[in-house]
N, C-alpha and C positions, 0 to 999 in steps of 0.2 A: 325125349325129343328125337324125332326120326331124322334120317340122313337128309331128306329133301329140305327140311326146315333149317338144318345146319348149313347146307349149301346156300340156301337163300340168304341166311344171315351173313355169311361170308361175302356174298355179292353186295349186300347193302353196306357192309363195312368198307369194301373196296370203293364203292361209289362215293361214300362219304369222304374217304381219304382224298380221292381225286378232286372233289369239290373244294375241300379245305385247302388243298395245295395251290389252287389257282387264286385263292384269296390272299396269299402271303405276299407281303411287300419285300421280304428278304429273298433274294434269289437262292441262297443256300437252303433255307427252309422249304422253299417251293420244290427244289430238286429232291430233298430228303423225303418230304411227305409224298411227293409224286412217285418216287421210287417205291415207297411202302404201298401206295395204291396200286401200282402196276404189278408188284409181286403178289399182292392179295388177289387181284383180278386174274393173274396167271394161275394161281392156285385154284380159284373158282372155275376157270375154264377147263382145267385138267379134271377136276372132280365131276363136272357135268358133261365132259366129253365134247365141249364146244371148242374145236381147234382153231377157228378164226379168232376167237377171243384170246386163245393162247398165243397165237402168232403175233397179233397186234400188241399185246402187253409184254411179250418177250422183246419185241423191237423197242417199245417205250422204255422198258427197264434198262435196256442197253444204252439208249440215248441219255437217260438220267445218270447212269453210272459214268458215262463219258464226260458229261459236263461237271459232275461232282468231282471227278478226278482233276479236272482243270481248275476248279474252284479251290479245292483243298491243297493242291500242290502248286498253286500259282506262285510265281516269283514274288519276292517281298515288294509290297506296294511302297511308293514314294509319296510322302506327304510334304506339302509346302504351303507357304502363305502368299497370297496375292493381295497387296494393299490396293484399295480403290478409293477414288474421291467420294466424299459424302454426297456429291451431286452426280455421281456416275449414272448414266442412262441404263447400263446393264444392271446395276444394283437395283434401280427402280423397277425394271422389268422383272427381275428375279423376285423381288418382294411382292409385286402385283400377282405373279404367277402362283406363288406359294402362300399368299396371304391367308387363305382360309385354313390351311393346315397349321400355320404359325399361330394364328389367333385362337383357333379352336382347341388345340392340344397343349401348347407350350407357353405362349405369352398372350393371355387374354387381354384384350383392350389395346394391344400394341398398335401404335400409329407412328410411322416413320417421320422424323423431323431432322433434317440435316443440321449439324452443328459443327463449329470449328474445333471443338475440343473432343471430337469423336474419333474412335478407332473403328474403321470399316475395312474388313478384310475377308476374303474368301479363303476357305481351306480347300486346297487342291489335292486330289487323290489321283495319282498318275496323270497329272495335268488336267483333270476333270474337276470343275467346280462342284464339290460334294457337300459343302457346308458354308455357313456364313456366321461371322462373329461381328457384333456391333457393341462397342463399349464406349463409356464416357469417362474421361479423366477428371478427377476432382482435385482441388487445391491441397487437400490433406495427403495426397500421394496414393489414394485409392482409385481403383477403376471399377465403375459400375457396369455389370454385365446386363446389357439391354436385350440383346438377342444372341443366343447360341443355338444354332439350328442346323440339323443335318437333313438333307433331302431323303425321302423314303427309301430309295434303293441303296443308300449307304448308311442306314441307321443300324449299325452293328457294333457300335461303341468302340470302333478302332480309331476314330479321329480324336476323341476327347483326350486320351493320354498325350497325344502330340500337341494338341492345342494349348494345354495348360502346362506344358513343359518348356524348358529353356530352348528346346530345339525350334519352337515356333518363332521365337524372337519377339513375340508381342509384348511380353511383360518383363523384359530384361533391363529396362531403363532403371537406373539406380534410385530414381525418385519414386518408383512404383513400389508400394509396400504391401498392398493386399487387394483382393478382388471381393466384390459383394454383389448380391442380387436380391431383390425383393420378389419372392416366389409367388406366382399366380396360379399354379396348378400342381396337383399331386405328381403328375408325370415329370414336371420340371424339378420338383423337390427330390424325387427319387434319383433323377439323373445327376443333379448337383452333388448329392450325397455320395454317389458312386465315384464321381470325379475326385472328391476329397474336400468339398465344401462342408462346413459345419453350421448347425443352427446358431444364430446370434440375435435372437429376438429381443426386442426392447419395447417399451410402451409406444414409442414413436414408429417403430418398424417391427410389427409382430410376426412378419413372415420373412425375415431377413436371414440369408445364409452368407457365410464369409469363407474365403480361402486365403490363408496366409502364405505370402511369398517369402523366399529367402531375404534376409536383411540385405541392405545395400553393401554393408561391410563384408558379408559372406560372399556376395557376388563379385565384389572388387578383388577379393583375395583368391577366388577360385580360378 
């Protein structure tokens, strides 16, 4: 393989990395892949003696590094819960806006129906509504997970440990014994498994996953 072919291949790789970077929903991945693309283009420009390409991609790499530094060394984020009414207009607007993403990837067939026994709460990330939890309390002390959704730009699995911990305050009621969900997609099943849910299939509920909470006795004594 001659040098011109190698240079051309490097140029194609650089172009591919740039295209892939702008398809990323995660800002961190966008910056990392974008940096790789800029460095590869920088190398390509040096090899072929194209100094405008070198200058542009040197500047682009500097910008990527600047923002990556801010992302990686960002102060600790603050998570909190904002309870809203089941009839909240903002809740309805949120669900309408993200309906296609929710039903296509996470909760197929989901249709929102306000109920008096529901838990409806936004997960705030530095006071920004980054996720939504909708659950339903049952008489046996369990809570059915109807929706657990993170908007695309915050889908980095940082909210889940907070949401299902005592820090969120959503499940600290002594009457609350466990959580369960009937899984409708592989994406949801994988997510719940990472959170700590375990398969609990039965003839009546072949796709059920459950999450055991601390007993009310344990919570009372802690």
